[in-house]
C-alpha positions as CSV (number, residue, x, y, z in Angstrom):
1,X,81.4,92.1,82.9
2,X,80.1,89.5,85.4
3,X,76.8,89.7,87.2
4,X,78.3,90.9,90.5
5,X,79.7,94.0,88.8
6,X,76.4,94.6,87.0
7,X,74.6,94.4,90.4
8,X,77.0,96.9,91.9
9,X,76.4,99.3,89.0
10,X,72.6,98.9,89.2
11,X,72.7,99.6,93.0
12,X,75.0,102.6,92.6
13,X,72.7,104.1,89.9
14,X,69.7,103.5,92.1
15,X,71.4,105.1,95.1
16,X,72.6,108.0,92.9
17,X,69.1,108.6,91.5
18,X,67.6,108.6,95.0
19,X,70.3,111.1,96.0
20,X,69.5,113.3,93.0
21,X,65.8,113.4,94.0
22,X,66.6,115.0,97.3
23,X,68.3,118.4,96.6
24,X,69.1,119.2,100.3
25,X,70.8,115.8,100.8
26,X,72.6,116.1,97.5
27,X,74.0,119.5,98.5
28,X,75.2,118.1,101.8
29,X,76.7,115.1,100.1
30,X,78.6,117.3,97.6
31,X,79.8,119.6,100.4
32,X,81.2,116.5,102.2
33,X,82.9,115.3,99.0
34,X,84.4,118.7,98.6
35,X,85.7,118.9,102.1
36,X,87.1,115.4,102.2
37,X,88.6,115.7,98.7
38,X,90.2,119.1,99.6
39,X,91.7,117.7,102.8
40,X,93.1,114.7,101.0
41,X,94.7,116.9,98.3
42,X,96.2,119.2,101.0
43,X,97.7,116.2,102.8
44,X,99.1,114.9,99.5
45,X,100.7,118.3,98.7
46,X,102.3,118.4,102.2
47,X,103.5,114.8,101.6
48,X,105.0,115.3,98.1
49,X,108.6,116.0,99.2
50,X,108.7,113.2,101.7
51,X,109.4,109.5,101.0
52,X,106.1,107.8,100.2
53,X,103.0,108.3,98.1
54,X,102.6,112.1,98.1
55,X,101.5,112.3,94.5
56,X,99.3,109.3,94.8
57,X,97.5,111.0,97.7
58,X,97.1,114.2,95.6
59,X,95.6,112.2,92.7
60,X,93.3,110.3,95.1
61,X,92.0,113.6,96.5
62,X,91.5,115.0,93.0
63,X,89.7,111.8,92.1
64,X,87.4,112.2,95.1
65,X,86.6,115.8,94.0
66,X,86.2,114.7,90.4
67,X,83.5,112.3,91.4
68,X,81.2,115.3,92.0
69,X,82.8,118.3,90.3
70,X,83.5,118.7,86.6
71,X,86.3,121.3,87.2
72,X,88.1,118.8,89.3
73,X,88.1,116.2,86.5
74,X,89.8,118.8,84.3
75,X,92.3,119.6,87.0
76,X,93.0,115.9,87.5
77,X,93.7,115.3,83.8
78,X,95.9,118.5,83.6
79,X,98.0,117.7,86.7
80,X,98.4,114.1,85.8
81,X,99.6,115.1,82.3
82,X,102.1,117.6,83.7
83,X,103.3,115.0,86.3
84,X,103.9,112.4,83.5
85,X,105.8,115.0,81.4
86,X,108.0,116.1,84.4
87,X,108.7,112.5,85.5
88,X,109.5,111.5,82.0
89,X,112.0,114.3,81.7
90,X,113.5,113.5,85.1
91,X,113.9,109.8,84.3
92,X,115.7,110.7,81.0
93,X,118.3,112.8,82.9
94,X,121.8,111.6,83.8
95,X,122.5,110.0,87.1
96,X,124.2,113.2,88.3
97,X,121.0,115.3,87.7
98,X,118.8,112.6,89.4
99,X,121.3,112.5,92.3
100,X,121.0,116.3,92.7
101,X,117.2,115.9,92.6
102,X,117.3,113.3,95.3
103,X,119.7,115.5,97.3
104,X,117.4,118.5,97.0
105,X,114.5,116.4,98.1
106,X,116.4,115.2,101.2
107,X,117.3,118.8,102.0
108,X,113.7,119.9,101.8
109,X,112.7,117.0,104.1
110,X,115.4,117.8,106.6
111,X,114.6,121.5,106.6
112,X,110.9,121.0,107.1
113,X,111.5,118.5,109.9
114,X,113.9,120.9,111.6
115,X,111.4,123.8,111.2
116,X,108.6,121.6,112.7
117,X,110.7,120.6,115.7
118,X,111.2,117.0,114.8
119,X,115.0,117.1,114.6
120,X,115.3,118.7,118.0
121,X,112.9,116.2,119.5
122,X,114.8,113.2,118.2
123,X,118.1,114.8,119.2
124,X,116.8,115.1,122.8
125,X,115.8,111.4,122.7
126,X,119.4,110.4,121.9
127,X,121.0,112.9,124.4
128,X,122.0,115.7,121.9
129,X,120.4,118.7,123.5
130,X,122.0,121.3,121.2
131,X,120.2,124.6,120.8
132,X,120.9,124.8,117.0
133,X,118.9,121.6,116.5
134,X,115.8,123.2,118.0
135,X,113.2,124.8,115.7
136,X,113.7,128.5,115.2
137,X,109.9,128.9,115.1
138,X,108.9,130.4,118.5
139,X,105.6,128.5,118.8
140,X,107.2,125.1,118.5
C-alpha cells in the first residue's frame, strides 16, 4: 500500500474517531446513511426489470447501509450469494429458456411503462392517440 492510501486511511480513522466521540452527530450521520441507503436500494429494486444496472444499484444501496449497520452486511452477503446462484443457474440454461427469460423481462417492462402512462405519452408524440394505449390507472 502506498503512502497516499495510508494517508487516506489515517484521515478516515481520525474522522471516524471524532464522529464516534459526538453521540448526537453520530446518530444523525447514521440516520442519514440509513435514509440514503434505503432510497438507493428502493431505486435499485424498481430498476431491476429494466435494462441497466438494477442489481448494481441494489448492491450499492446495501453497501451504503452496510457501512453503518451490521444487519445490512449480512443481508448484502446473503442477497449477493443468492444472486450469484440464480445467475449461474440462468446462464447454464438453454438458449430457449434464456429467450423466455428475456421475453418475460420485456413484458414486465412494457406492462409497467403502460401502467405508468409512458406508452400513451409516446404514442401521442407520434400521432397514435388510441385509448387502449393510455394507462388504466385513473390518477395518471
